[in-house]
A tleap script that builds the chain and sets N, CA, C and O, in Angstrom:
source leaprc.protein.ff14SB
mol = sequence {
  NMET GLN ASN LYS LEU TYR VAL GLY GLY LEU
  SER TRP ASN THR ASN ASN ALA SER LEU GLU
  GLN ALA PHE SER SER PHE GLY GLN ILE THR
  GLU ALA ASN VAL ILE ALA ASP ARG GLU THR
  GLY ARG SER ARG GLY PHE GLY PHE VAL THR
  PHE ALA ASN GLU GLU ASP ALA LYS LYS ALA
  LEU SER LEU ASN GLY THR GLN LEU ASP GLY
  ARG GLU ILE LYS VAL ASN PHE ALA GLU ASP
  LYS PRO ARG ARG ASP ASP ARG GLY GLY GLY
  GLY GLY GLY ARG ARG CTRP
}
set mol.1.N position { -28.631 -5.662 14.678 }
set mol.1.CA position { -29.341 -4.483 14.371 }
set mol.1.C position { -28.572 -3.564 13.548 }
set mol.1.O position { -27.465 -3.149 13.890 }
set mol.2.N position { -29.199 -3.222 12.383 }
set mol.2.CA position { -28.553 -2.412 11.328 }
set mol.2.C position { -29.180 -1.024 11.330 }
set mol.2.O position { -30.233 -0.866 10.711 }
set mol.3.N position { -28.568 0.085 12.033 }
set mol.3.CA position { -29.176 1.296 12.131 }
set mol.3.C position { -28.222 2.467 11.649 }
set mol.3.O position { -28.501 3.652 11.832 }
set mol.4.N position { -27.029 2.010 10.992 }
set mol.4.CA position { -26.066 3.006 10.614 }
set mol.4.C position { -26.064 3.017 9.058 }
set mol.4.O position { -25.930 1.983 8.404 }
set mol.5.N position { -26.217 4.218 8.520 }
set mol.5.CA position { -26.187 4.355 7.035 }
set mol.5.C position { -24.990 5.048 6.547 }
set mol.5.O position { -24.492 5.965 7.201 }
set mol.6.N position { -24.499 4.649 5.415 }
set mol.6.CA position { -23.425 5.244 4.687 }
set mol.6.C position { -24.024 6.234 3.738 }
set mol.6.O position { -24.995 5.869 3.074 }
set mol.7.N position { -23.539 7.482 3.596 }
set mol.7.CA position { -24.085 8.476 2.635 }
set mol.7.C position { -22.868 8.960 1.853 }
set mol.7.O position { -21.918 9.501 2.419 }
set mol.8.N position { -22.916 8.767 0.622 }
set mol.8.CA position { -21.875 9.071 -0.345 }
set mol.8.C position { -22.214 10.139 -1.326 }
set mol.8.O position { -23.399 10.412 -1.521 }
set mol.9.N position { -21.298 10.741 -1.933 }
set mol.9.CA position { -21.503 11.737 -2.971 }
set mol.9.C position { -21.920 13.172 -2.342 }
set mol.9.O position { -22.593 13.983 -2.977 }
set mol.10.N position { -21.474 13.385 -1.101 }
set mol.10.CA position { -21.782 14.590 -0.462 }
set mol.10.C position { -21.034 15.743 -1.080 }
set mol.10.O position { -19.911 15.600 -1.562 }
set mol.11.N position { -21.707 16.932 -1.056 }
set mol.11.CA position { -20.998 18.216 -1.411 }
set mol.11.C position { -20.044 18.611 -0.422 }
set mol.11.O position { -20.198 18.264 0.750 }
set mol.12.N position { -19.018 19.344 -0.810 }
set mol.12.CA position { -18.006 19.905 0.025 }
set mol.12.C position { -18.691 20.769 1.111 }
set mol.12.O position { -18.188 20.906 2.226 }
set mol.13.N position { -19.883 21.360 0.737 }
set mol.13.CA position { -20.473 22.280 1.703 }
set mol.13.C position { -21.388 21.522 2.841 }
set mol.13.O position { -21.824 22.136 3.815 }
set mol.14.N position { -21.613 20.235 2.636 }
set mol.14.CA position { -22.380 19.594 3.586 }
set mol.14.C position { -21.630 19.318 4.924 }
set mol.14.O position { -20.536 18.756 4.879 }
set mol.15.N position { -22.134 19.664 6.014 }
set mol.15.CA position { -21.569 19.557 7.307 }
set mol.15.C position { -22.409 18.612 8.192 }
set mol.15.O position { -23.438 18.108 7.743 }
set mol.16.N position { -21.990 18.375 9.408 }
set mol.16.CA position { -22.710 17.429 10.345 }
set mol.16.C position { -24.163 17.832 10.517 }
set mol.16.O position { -25.075 17.005 10.500 }
set mol.17.N position { -24.335 19.067 10.674 }
set mol.17.CA position { -25.621 19.770 10.904 }
set mol.17.C position { -26.605 19.511 9.854 }
set mol.17.O position { -27.744 19.092 10.058 }
set mol.18.N position { -26.045 19.812 8.617 }
set mol.18.CA position { -26.978 19.837 7.348 }
set mol.18.C position { -27.301 18.275 7.079 }
set mol.18.O position { -28.411 17.935 6.667 }
set mol.19.N position { -26.328 17.399 7.322 }
set mol.19.CA position { -26.517 16.015 7.112 }
set mol.19.C position { -27.574 15.505 8.045 }
set mol.19.O position { -28.458 14.767 7.608 }
set mol.20.N position { -27.533 15.852 9.283 }
set mol.20.CA position { -28.528 15.426 10.283 }
set mol.20.C position { -29.966 15.958 9.934 }
set mol.20.O position { -30.989 15.277 10.004 }
set mol.21.N position { -29.896 17.241 9.559 }
set mol.21.CA position { -31.250 17.849 9.178 }
set mol.21.C position { -31.865 17.188 7.927 }
set mol.21.O position { -33.088 17.069 7.844 }
set mol.22.N position { -31.038 16.755 6.948 }
set mol.22.CA position { -31.609 16.132 5.761 }
set mol.22.C position { -32.288 14.729 6.150 }
set mol.22.O position { -33.267 14.320 5.526 }
set mol.23.N position { -31.756 14.063 7.142 }
set mol.23.CA position { -32.320 12.693 7.472 }
set mol.23.C position { -33.246 12.691 8.747 }
set mol.23.O position { -33.803 11.664 9.133 }
set mol.24.N position { -33.365 13.843 9.341 }
set mol.24.CA position { -34.180 13.907 10.559 }
set mol.24.C position { -35.627 13.696 10.510 }
set mol.24.O position { -36.258 13.445 11.537 }
set mol.25.N position { -36.204 13.790 9.311 }
set mol.25.CA position { -37.622 13.610 9.179 }
set mol.25.C position { -37.933 12.096 9.156 }
set mol.25.O position { -39.110 11.740 9.096 }
set mol.26.N position { -36.941 11.196 9.202 }
set mol.26.CA position { -37.192 9.805 9.128 }
set mol.26.C position { -37.131 9.116 10.572 }
set mol.26.O position { -37.463 7.945 10.756 }
set mol.27.N position { -36.687 9.946 11.537 }
set mol.27.CA position { -36.687 9.443 12.860 }
set mol.27.C position { -35.541 9.931 13.813 }
set mol.27.O position { -34.802 10.811 13.371 }
set mol.28.N position { -35.341 9.495 14.953 }
set mol.28.CA position { -34.412 10.041 15.964 }
set mol.28.C position { -33.021 9.618 15.468 }
set mol.28.O position { -32.734 8.433 15.295 }
set mol.29.N position { -32.195 10.599 15.254 }
set mol.29.CA position { -30.724 10.361 14.916 }
set mol.29.C position { -29.856 10.446 16.176 }
set mol.29.O position { -29.963 11.377 16.974 }
set mol.30.N position { -28.965 9.402 16.323 }
set mol.30.CA position { -28.051 9.477 17.411 }
set mol.30.C position { -26.731 10.073 16.990 }
set mol.30.O position { -25.968 10.544 17.832 }
set mol.31.N position { -26.449 10.061 15.712 }
set mol.31.CA position { -25.120 10.629 15.239 }
set mol.31.C position { -25.226 10.953 13.754 }
set mol.31.O position { -25.753 10.143 12.991 }
set mol.32.N position { -24.740 12.116 13.323 }
set mol.32.CA position { -24.511 12.378 11.899 }
set mol.32.C position { -23.099 12.928 11.774 }
set mol.32.O position { -22.731 13.916 12.410 }
set mol.33.N position { -22.312 12.247 10.921 }
set mol.33.CA position { -20.864 12.569 10.850 }
set mol.33.C position { -20.389 12.666 9.380 }
set mol.33.O position { -20.442 11.682 8.643 }
set mol.34.N position { -19.925 13.864 8.968 }
set mol.34.CA position { -19.308 13.927 7.657 }
set mol.34.C position { -17.796 13.712 7.988 }
set mol.34.O position { -17.185 14.336 8.856 }
set mol.35.N position { -17.260 12.713 7.152 }
set mol.35.CA position { -15.826 12.421 7.376 }
set mol.35.C position { -15.037 13.452 6.755 }
set mol.35.O position { -15.332 13.863 5.633 }
set mol.36.N position { -13.939 13.952 7.479 }
set mol.36.CA position { -13.037 14.941 6.921 }
set mol.36.C position { -11.627 14.458 6.727 }
set mol.36.O position { -11.221 13.489 7.368 }
set mol.37.N position { -10.899 15.068 5.905 }
set mol.37.CA position { -9.467 14.631 5.673 }
set mol.37.C position { -8.750 14.942 6.949 }
set mol.37.O position { -9.101 15.964 7.541 }
set mol.38.N position { -7.892 14.280 7.405 }
set mol.38.CA position { -7.115 14.620 8.595 }
set mol.38.C position { -6.176 15.797 8.445 }
set mol.38.O position { -6.032 16.594 9.372 }
set mol.39.N position { -5.538 15.923 7.300 }
set mol.39.CA position { -4.646 16.969 7.072 }
set mol.39.C position { -5.237 18.289 6.730 }
set mol.39.O position { -4.807 19.329 7.229 }
set mol.40.N position { -6.243 18.253 5.862 }
set mol.40.CA position { -6.870 19.560 5.387 }
set mol.40.C position { -8.109 19.958 6.167 }
set mol.40.O position { -8.461 21.136 6.236 }
set mol.41.N position { -8.749 18.998 6.737 }
set mol.41.CA position { -10.048 19.221 7.475 }
set mol.41.C position { -11.248 19.318 6.461 }
set mol.41.O position { -12.393 19.533 6.857 }
set mol.42.N position { -10.942 19.157 5.185 }
set mol.42.CA position { -12.044 19.323 4.224 }
set mol.42.C position { -12.779 17.922 4.025 }
set mol.42.O position { -12.162 16.859 4.093 }
set mol.43.N position { -14.086 18.005 3.785 }
set mol.43.CA position { -14.948 16.858 3.651 }
set mol.43.C position { -14.303 15.880 2.624 }
set mol.43.O position { -13.726 16.286 1.615 }
set mol.44.N position { -14.435 14.606 2.936 }
set mol.44.CA position { -13.906 13.561 1.988 }
set mol.44.C position { -15.117 13.075 1.033 }
set mol.44.O position { -14.972 12.155 0.229 }
set mol.45.N position { -16.283 13.759 1.196 }
set mol.45.CA position { -17.433 13.464 0.316 }
set mol.45.C position { -18.310 12.415 0.743 }
set mol.45.O position { -19.160 12.013 -0.051 }
set mol.46.N position { -18.211 11.863 2.010 }
set mol.46.CA position { -19.094 10.884 2.435 }
set mol.46.C position { -19.228 10.990 3.968 }
set mol.46.O position { -18.444 11.688 4.609 }
set mol.47.N position { -20.208 10.307 4.544 }
set mol.47.CA position { -20.477 10.388 5.975 }
set mol.47.C position { -21.359 9.310 6.323 }
set mol.47.O position { -21.707 8.444 5.521 }
set mol.48.N position { -21.750 9.372 7.631 }
set mol.48.CA position { -22.623 8.341 8.227 }
set mol.48.C position { -23.668 8.933 9.091 }
set mol.48.O position { -23.478 9.954 9.752 }
set mol.49.N position { -24.810 8.248 9.071 }
set mol.49.CA position { -25.946 8.750 9.834 }
set mol.49.C position { -26.356 7.479 10.707 }
set mol.49.O position { -26.567 6.381 10.191 }
set mol.50.N position { -26.442 7.706 11.966 }
set mol.50.CA position { -26.858 6.528 12.807 }
set mol.50.C position { -28.288 6.899 13.488 }
set mol.50.O position { -28.458 7.915 14.163 }
set mol.51.N position { -29.215 6.004 13.236 }
set mol.51.CA position { -30.574 6.199 13.728 }
set mol.51.C position { -30.658 5.455 15.037 }
set mol.51.O position { -29.826 4.583 15.290 }
set mol.52.N position { -31.690 5.778 15.938 }
set mol.52.CA position { -31.888 5.192 17.177 }
set mol.52.C position { -32.548 3.712 16.904 }
set mol.52.O position { -32.398 2.822 17.741 }
set mol.53.N position { -33.191 3.521 15.849 }
set mol.53.CA position { -33.670 2.219 15.501 }
set mol.53.C position { -33.589 1.909 14.074 }
set mol.53.O position { -33.426 2.785 13.225 }
set mol.54.N position { -33.703 0.646 13.806 }
set mol.54.CA position { -33.459 0.058 12.402 }
set mol.54.C position { -34.599 0.461 11.476 }
set mol.54.O position { -34.357 0.783 10.313 }
set mol.55.N position { -35.799 0.451 11.953 }
set mol.55.CA position { -36.988 0.814 11.051 }
set mol.55.C position { -36.821 2.205 10.496 }
set mol.55.O position { -37.144 2.419 9.327 }
set mol.56.N position { -36.329 3.179 11.270 }
set mol.56.CA position { -36.132 4.526 10.724 }
set mol.56.C position { -35.106 4.607 9.764 }
set mol.56.O position { -35.213 5.378 8.810 }
set mol.57.N position { -33.961 3.768 9.948 }
set mol.57.CA position { -32.820 3.653 9.025 }
set mol.57.C position { -33.371 3.136 7.704 }
set mol.57.O position { -33.076 3.687 6.643 }
set mol.58.N position { -34.165 2.087 7.770 }
set mol.58.CA position { -34.708 1.605 6.577 }
set mol.58.C position { -35.491 2.540 5.830 }
set mol.58.O position { -35.391 2.588 4.604 }
set mol.59.N position { -36.307 3.329 6.506 }
set mol.59.CA position { -37.102 4.376 5.777 }
set mol.59.C position { -36.208 5.434 5.089 }
set mol.59.O position { -36.513 5.938 4.008 }
set mol.60.N position { -35.128 5.730 5.752 }
set mol.60.CA position { -34.300 6.687 5.264 }
set mol.60.C position { -33.498 6.308 3.923 }
set mol.60.O position { -33.013 7.158 3.177 }
set mol.61.N position { -33.427 5.044 3.733 }
set mol.61.CA position { -32.783 4.539 2.525 }
set mol.61.C position { -33.528 5.141 1.167 }
set mol.61.O position { -32.993 5.143 0.058 }
set mol.62.N position { -34.781 5.622 1.434 }
set mol.62.CA position { -35.455 6.185 0.300 }
set mol.62.C position { -34.797 7.465 -0.235 }
set mol.62.O position { -35.196 7.975 -1.282 }
set mol.63.N position { -33.800 7.978 0.474 }
set mol.63.CA position { -33.169 9.207 0.067 }
set mol.63.C position { -32.030 8.938 -0.994 }
set mol.63.O position { -31.427 9.860 -1.543 }
set mol.64.N position { -31.794 7.667 -1.227 }
set mol.64.CA position { -30.801 7.218 -2.164 }
set mol.64.C position { -31.176 7.746 -3.605 }
set mol.64.O position { -32.258 7.528 -4.150 }
set mol.65.N position { -30.174 8.441 -4.124 }
set mol.65.CA position { -30.492 9.071 -5.492 }
set mol.65.C position { -31.121 10.407 -5.511 }
set mol.65.O position { -31.411 10.992 -6.556 }
set mol.66.N position { -31.335 10.900 -4.254 }
set mol.66.CA position { -31.970 12.314 -4.203 }
set mol.66.C position { -30.844 13.323 -4.090 }
set mol.66.O position { -29.675 12.992 -3.891 }
set mol.67.N position { -31.265 14.575 -4.230 }
set mol.67.CA position { -30.346 15.661 -4.118 }
set mol.67.C position { -30.118 16.243 -2.733 }
set mol.67.O position { -31.089 16.468 -2.011 }
set mol.68.N position { -28.838 16.505 -2.317 }
set mol.68.CA position { -28.533 17.151 -1.084 }
set mol.68.C position { -27.424 18.083 -1.343 }
set mol.68.O position { -26.324 17.693 -1.736 }
set mol.69.N position { -27.752 19.472 -1.092 }
set mol.69.CA position { -26.627 20.476 -1.364 }
set mol.69.C position { -26.248 20.424 -2.814 }
set mol.69.O position { -25.073 20.645 -3.105 }
set mol.70.N position { -27.153 20.145 -3.788 }
set mol.70.CA position { -26.901 20.220 -5.174 }
set mol.70.C position { -26.098 18.923 -5.746 }
set mol.70.O position { -25.592 18.897 -6.868 }
set mol.71.N position { -26.060 17.963 -4.908 }
set mol.71.CA position { -25.352 16.664 -5.338 }
set mol.71.C position { -26.294 15.458 -5.191 }
set mol.71.O position { -27.099 15.409 -4.262 }
set mol.72.N position { -26.191 14.500 -6.098 }
set mol.72.CA position { -26.972 13.301 -5.970 }
set mol.72.C position { -26.175 12.419 -4.959 }
set mol.72.O position { -24.983 12.147 -5.105 }
set mol.73.N position { -26.943 12.005 -3.929 }
set mol.73.CA position { -26.313 11.197 -2.846 }
set mol.73.C position { -26.591 9.763 -3.047 }
set mol.73.O position { -27.522 9.377 -3.753 }
set mol.74.N position { -25.747 8.939 -2.399 }
set mol.74.CA position { -25.896 7.432 -2.414 }
set mol.74.C position { -26.167 7.059 -0.920 }
set mol.74.O position { -25.426 7.493 -0.039 }
set mol.75.N position { -27.168 6.303 -0.659 }
set mol.75.CA position { -27.507 5.908 0.730 }
set mol.75.C position { -27.669 4.470 0.836 }
set mol.75.O position { -28.534 3.901 0.170 }
set mol.76.N position { -26.869 3.815 1.656 }
set mol.76.CA position { -26.870 2.359 1.833 }
set mol.76.C position { -26.602 2.076 3.429 }
set mol.76.O position { -26.099 2.909 4.183 }
set mol.77.N position { -26.990 0.860 3.784 }
set mol.77.CA position { -26.566 0.394 5.123 }
set mol.77.C position { -24.990 0.432 5.189 }
set mol.77.O position { -24.327 0.002 4.246 }
set mol.78.N position { -24.447 0.917 6.240 }
set mol.78.CA position { -22.967 0.973 6.445 }
set mol.78.C position { -22.438 -0.418 6.686 }
set mol.78.O position { -23.119 -1.143 7.411 }
set mol.79.N position { -21.347 -0.876 6.192 }
set mol.79.CA position { -20.702 -2.081 6.343 }
set mol.79.C position { -19.669 -1.925 7.383 }
set mol.79.O position { -18.899 -0.967 7.308 }
set mol.80.N position { -19.576 -2.792 8.366 }
set mol.80.CA position { -18.509 -2.825 9.353 }
set mol.80.C position { -17.155 -3.275 8.791 }
set mol.80.O position { -17.063 -4.432 8.382 }
set mol.81.N position { -16.121 -2.472 8.741 }
set mol.81.CA position { -14.890 -2.921 8.289 }
set mol.81.C position { -14.020 -3.246 9.514 }
set mol.81.O position { -14.098 -2.608 10.564 }
set mol.82.N position { -13.185 -4.279 9.311 }
set mol.82.CA position { -12.219 -4.584 10.391 }
set mol.82.C position { -11.215 -3.473 10.523 }
set mol.82.O position { -10.825 -2.812 9.561 }
set mol.83.N position { -10.808 -3.297 11.792 }
set mol.83.CA position { -9.839 -2.142 12.109 }
set mol.83.C position { -8.494 -2.553 11.413 }
set mol.83.O position { -8.088 -3.714 11.353 }
set mol.84.N position { -7.863 -1.475 10.903 }
set mol.84.CA position { -6.631 -1.613 10.279 }
set mol.84.C position { -5.482 -1.738 11.342 }
set mol.84.O position { -5.568 -1.169 12.430 }
set mol.85.N position { -4.458 -2.465 11.002 }
set mol.85.CA position { -3.265 -2.518 11.782 }
set mol.85.C position { -2.440 -1.212 11.484 }
set mol.85.O position { -1.925 -1.044 10.379 }
set mol.86.N position { -2.332 -0.328 12.461 }
set mol.86.CA position { -1.666 1.025 11.994 }
set mol.86.C position { -0.217 0.960 12.234 }
set mol.86.O position { 0.401 2.008 12.420 }
set mol.87.N position { 0.426 -0.264 12.247 }
set mol.87.CA position { 1.843 -0.226 12.269 }
set mol.87.C position { 2.522 0.291 10.954 }
set mol.87.O position { 3.640 0.807 10.935 }
set mol.88.N position { 1.772 0.109 9.922 }
set mol.88.CA position { 2.248 0.667 8.644 }
set mol.88.C position { 3.404 -0.137 8.044 }
set mol.88.O position { 3.687 -1.230 8.533 }
set mol.89.N position { 4.049 0.336 7.055 }
set mol.89.CA position { 5.250 -0.348 6.539 }
set mol.89.C position { 4.885 -1.502 5.512 }
set mol.89.O position { 5.487 -1.550 4.439 }
set mol.90.N position { 4.009 -2.333 5.796 }
set mol.90.CA position { 3.783 -3.395 4.745 }
set mol.90.C position { 4.642 -4.492 4.742 }
set mol.90.O position { 4.575 -5.299 3.815 }
set mol.91.N position { 5.537 -4.648 5.762 }
set mol.91.CA position { 6.578 -5.657 5.813 }
set mol.91.C position { 6.028 -7.015 6.303 }
set mol.91.O position { 6.768 -7.990 6.429 }
set mol.92.N position { 4.723 -7.049 6.570 }
set mol.92.CA position { 4.146 -8.321 6.934 }
set mol.92.C position { 4.663 -8.785 8.346 }
set mol.92.O position { 4.645 -9.985 8.617 }
set mol.93.N position { 5.092 -7.921 9.190 }
set mol.93.CA position { 5.522 -8.252 10.515 }
set mol.93.C position { 6.960 -8.771 10.628 }
set mol.93.O position { 7.437 -9.180 11.687 }
set mol.94.N position { 7.611 -8.724 9.468 }
set mol.94.CA position { 9.013 -9.194 9.560 }
set mol.94.C position { 9.952 -8.302 10.399 }
set mol.94.O position { 9.772 -7.087 10.474 }
set mol.95.N position { 10.877 -8.889 10.974 }
set mol.95.CA position { 11.816 -8.149 11.740 }
set mol.95.C position { 13.169 -8.200 10.980 }
set mol.95.O position { 13.553 -9.264 10.494 }
set mol.96.N position { 13.834 -7.154 10.882 }
set mol.96.CA position { 15.111 -7.018 10.169 }
set mol.96.C position { 16.204 -7.121 11.086 }
set mol.96.O position { 17.362 -7.032 10.678 }
savepdb mol mol.pdb
quit
């Protein structure tokens, strides 16, 4: 079931509430989340909207290329990314 949308090109002024409001006419939303930078708290310019069902998410794809808070947004189905290994370093697991 694909009911989570990626929304890119967001204005710095877009917040969770305004993102949810922009998509709410398409159906029941379970989560709307603008991704923020960990250090500054400022929007990173993208977010995710999760609908209760896939049909509503498909309808909301029609917002792709429309304006939200003065910016043209990109709307696609979100792709699941594998979790990163947060050990860092880049040493490929070598022990010194």
